[in-house]
C-alpha positions as CSV (number, residue, x, y, z in Angstrom):
1,M,6.4,41.5,91.5
2,M,8.7,42.4,88.6
3,A,6.8,45.6,88.1
4,A,7.3,46.6,91.7
5,D,11.0,45.9,91.4
6,S,11.1,48.0,88.2
7,N,9.5,51.0,89.9
8,M,12.0,50.8,92.8
9,T,15.0,51.0,90.5
10,P,14.9,54.8,89.8
11,A,14.3,55.5,93.5
12,R,17.3,53.5,94.4
13,F,19.4,55.3,91.9
14,F,18.4,58.7,93.2
15,V,19.1,57.6,96.8
16,L,22.5,56.3,95.8
17,L,23.2,59.6,94.0
18,Y,22.2,61.6,97.0
19,L,24.4,59.6,99.3
20,V,27.4,60.0,97.0
21,S,26.8,63.8,96.8
22,V,26.6,64.1,100.6
23,A,29.8,62.1,101.0
24,F,31.7,64.2,98.4
25,S,30.4,67.4,99.9
26,S,31.5,66.3,103.4
27,A,34.9,65.4,102.1
28,S,35.3,68.7,100.2
29,S,34.2,70.6,103.3
30,Q,36.7,68.7,105.4
31,T,39.5,69.5,102.9
32,E,38.6,73.2,102.8
33,E,38.4,73.2,106.6
34,K,41.8,71.6,106.8
35,E,43.3,74.1,104.2
36,S,41.8,77.0,106.1
37,Q,43.5,75.9,109.4
38,C,47.1,76.1,110.5
39,N,49.4,74.9,113.3
40,L,49.5,76.9,116.5
41,E,53.2,77.9,115.9
42,D,52.2,79.7,112.7
43,T,49.7,82.0,114.3
44,Y,49.5,85.5,115.8
45,K,47.2,86.9,118.5
46,H,44.3,89.2,117.7
47,D,41.4,89.9,120.0
48,G,42.1,86.8,122.0
49,R,42.2,84.6,118.9
50,D,45.1,82.7,117.3
51,C,44.9,83.7,113.7
52,C,46.9,82.0,111.0
53,L,49.8,84.0,109.5
54,C,49.6,84.9,105.8
55,S,52.0,83.0,103.5
56,A,55.2,84.4,102.0
57,G,54.3,86.6,99.0
58,Q,51.1,87.7,100.6
59,Y,49.9,90.4,103.0
60,L,47.0,90.6,105.5
61,V,43.7,92.3,104.5
62,E,41.4,91.1,107.3
63,H,42.0,89.2,110.6
64,C,40.4,85.8,111.3
65,I,37.1,85.4,113.1
66,T,37.9,81.9,114.4
67,S,41.1,80.7,116.1
68,L,43.5,78.6,114.0
69,H,41.9,79.9,110.8
70,F,43.2,82.3,108.2
71,G,41.9,85.8,107.8
72,K,41.9,87.4,104.3
73,C,45.3,87.5,102.6
74,K,46.2,88.9,99.2
75,H,49.2,88.5,97.0
76,C,51.9,91.2,96.9
77,D,51.6,93.7,94.1
78,S,54.4,94.0,91.4
79,G,57.5,95.6,92.8
80,T,56.8,94.5,96.3
81,Y,57.4,91.3,98.3
82,N,57.1,89.5,101.7
83,S,59.6,86.7,102.2
84,H,58.2,85.2,105.4
85,L,55.0,84.2,107.1
86,N,53.5,87.5,108.2
87,Y,50.5,89.5,109.3
88,Q,51.7,92.7,107.8
89,M,49.1,95.0,106.2
90,S,51.4,95.7,103.2
91,C,54.4,94.2,101.3
92,E,58.0,95.5,101.3
93,P,59.3,97.4,98.2
94,C,61.8,95.5,96.2
95,T,65.4,96.6,96.3
96,S,66.7,98.5,93.3
97,C,70.1,97.6,91.9
98,S,70.3,100.4,89.3
99,H,71.5,103.4,91.4
100,P,74.4,104.9,89.3
101,N,76.7,105.6,92.3
102,E,76.4,102.3,94.0
103,N,78.1,100.2,91.3
104,L,75.5,97.4,91.6
105,E,73.8,95.1,89.1
106,E,70.8,92.7,89.4
107,E,71.7,89.1,90.0
108,E,68.2,87.8,90.8
109,A,64.9,89.5,90.0
110,C,62.4,90.4,92.7
111,T,59.4,88.1,93.2
112,P,56.4,88.4,95.5
113,A,58.1,86.0,98.0
114,R,61.7,87.2,97.6
115,D,63.6,90.4,97.3
116,A,65.8,91.2,94.4
117,K,69.5,90.2,94.9
118,C,72.2,92.6,93.8
119,R,75.9,92.0,93.2
120,C,78.9,94.3,92.5
121,K,79.7,95.2,88.9
122,R,82.9,93.9,87.3
123,D,86.1,95.2,88.9
124,H,84.3,96.3,92.0
125,Y,84.0,94.8,95.5
126,C,81.8,95.2,98.6
127,S,83.5,95.9,101.9
128,S,80.4,95.3,104.0
129,N,80.1,92.0,105.9
130,K,76.3,92.1,105.5
131,E,74.5,89.6,103.3
132,T,73.0,92.4,101.2
133,C,75.6,94.9,99.9
134,R,74.4,98.5,99.3
135,L,77.6,100.1,97.9
136,C,80.5,98.6,95.9
137,H,84.0,100.2,95.5
138,P,86.4,100.1,92.5
139,C,89.1,97.4,92.8
140,K,92.6,98.7,93.4
141,K,95.1,98.9,90.5
142,C,98.6,97.5,91.1
143,A,101.7,99.1,89.5
144,D,104.0,96.3,90.7
145,G,101.7,93.3,89.9
146,I,98.8,91.5,91.7
147,K,99.3,89.3,94.6
148,E,95.7,88.4,95.2
149,A,93.0,89.2,92.6
150,C,89.9,91.4,93.5
151,T,86.8,89.4,94.5
152,A,83.2,90.4,95.2
153,T,84.0,90.9,98.9
154,N,87.8,91.7,98.9
155,N,89.9,94.4,97.4
156,T,93.0,93.6,95.2
157,V,96.2,92.7,97.1
158,C,99.2,94.2,95.3
159,N,102.8,92.9,95.3
160,D,105.2,94.5,97.7
161,K,107.1,97.4,96.3
162,I,110.7,96.4,95.2
163,E,113.2,97.7,97.8
164,G,115.6,100.3,96.4
165,G,113.2,101.1,93.6
166,N,113.6,104.8,94.3
167,I,117.4,104.5,94.4
168,I,117.4,102.8,91.0
169,G,115.3,105.6,89.6
170,I,117.7,108.2,91.0
171,L,120.8,106.4,89.6
172,A,119.2,106.1,86.2
173,G,118.4,109.8,86.2
174,T,121.9,110.7,87.3
175,F,123.5,108.4,84.7
176,A,121.4,110.0,82.0
177,L,122.4,113.5,83.2
178,I,126.1,112.5,83.1
179,V,125.9,111.2,79.6
180,F,124.2,114.4,78.5
181,I,126.9,116.5,80.1
182,I,129.6,114.5,78.4
183,L,128.0,114.7,75.0
184,A,127.5,118.5,75.5
185,G,131.2,118.9,76.5
186,V,132.4,116.9,73.4
187,A,130.2,119.1,71.1
188,V,131.5,122.3,72.7
189,Y,135.1,121.0,72.4
190,I,134.7,120.2,68.7
191,W,133.1,123.6,68.0
192,R,135.9,125.4,69.7
193,R,138.5,123.4,67.8
194,R,136.9,124.4,64.5
195,Q,136.8,128.1,65.5
196,L,140.4,128.0,66.5
197,R,141.4,126.5,63.2
198,I,139.5,129.1,61.3
199,R,141.2,131.9,63.3
200,Q,144.7,130.3,62.8
201,N,144.2,129.9,59.0
202,A,143.1,133.6,58.9
203,T,146.2,134.6,60.8
204,D,148.6,132.5,58.6
205,H,147.1,134.0,55.5
206,Q,147.5,137.6,56.9
207,T,151.2,136.8,57.8
208,N,152.0,135.5,54.4
209,G,150.5,138.5,52.8
210,N,152.6,140.9,54.9
211,A,155.8,139.0,54.0
212,T,155.1,139.3,50.3
213,D,154.5,143.0,50.7
214,V,157.8,143.4,52.4
215,E,159.6,141.6,49.6
216,M,157.9,143.7,47.0
217,Q,158.9,146.9,48.9
218,L,162.5,145.6,49.0
219,L,162.5,145.0,45.3
220,R,161.3,148.6,44.7
221,V,164.3,150.2,46.5
222,D,166.5,152.2,44.2
223,I,170.1,150.8,44.7
224,Q,171.7,152.6,41.8
225,P,173.2,155.5,44.0
226,H,174.9,152.8,46.1
227,L,176.4,150.8,43.3
228,P,180.0,152.4,43.6
229,D,180.1,151.5,47.3
230,I,178.9,148.0,46.6
231,A,181.5,147.6,43.7
232,E,184.3,148.7,46.0
233,V,183.3,145.9,48.5
234,I,182.8,143.0,46.1
235,G,185.0,144.2,43.2
236,W,184.0,145.8,39.9
237,K,184.3,142.5,38.0
238,D,181.8,140.7,40.3
239,M,179.6,143.8,40.3
240,R,179.4,143.7,36.6
241,D,178.4,140.1,36.5
242,I,175.7,140.7,39.1
243,A,174.4,143.7,37.2
244,M,174.2,141.7,34.0
245,R,172.3,138.8,35.7
246,S,169.8,141.1,37.5
247,G,169.2,143.4,34.6
248,I,170.5,146.5,36.4
249,P,171.4,149.2,33.7
């Protein structure tokens, strides 16, 4: 009896192992079946069947052969993406943020399930109301100060120009011109005064020279022939005294 029970033990073991294997296989099959299915709202129509859409980051290679099942989907290649459930036969090319004339830079890299995200470079803004900007413009420079700083979506707002600013500039220029004219006039006046003094000194020197020449000419006059007449007028006694003092022979 014990021998019979001993012979039955391996058989029972194999039977138990078989039952576990069948149960596991059934559960695995059900899991795969569940994973290969989808909800009706995530399907598309093909030849009268409701095929499951491929996931984001994938594209469709082959359509399904059974409704509510997936066909054959593949992951997007590098540099391409699909951001939604789809049945497209290819992926979209990723957006480039490196065009030199668009003033963009990359904020988020492209992935199979998401496009690259660009943003404006520093001191640039995007005037488009769209979520994705394709062209950024340089921010405005303000000569009179900034009222509102430039942002990624709005240009700089400058302070209002000061009223009368042009008049102030004109007055400043006029004042500078007047000062220049006055200084130039003073310089000309001083120069002319100097020239006049030089000429006056030259004239005075010439006049003094002429007077001296006249005196010398008077001294050279021979008065000896006129002495008798002069003596009769002033008297011979006085004439003699004058002659002795002046050295007249």
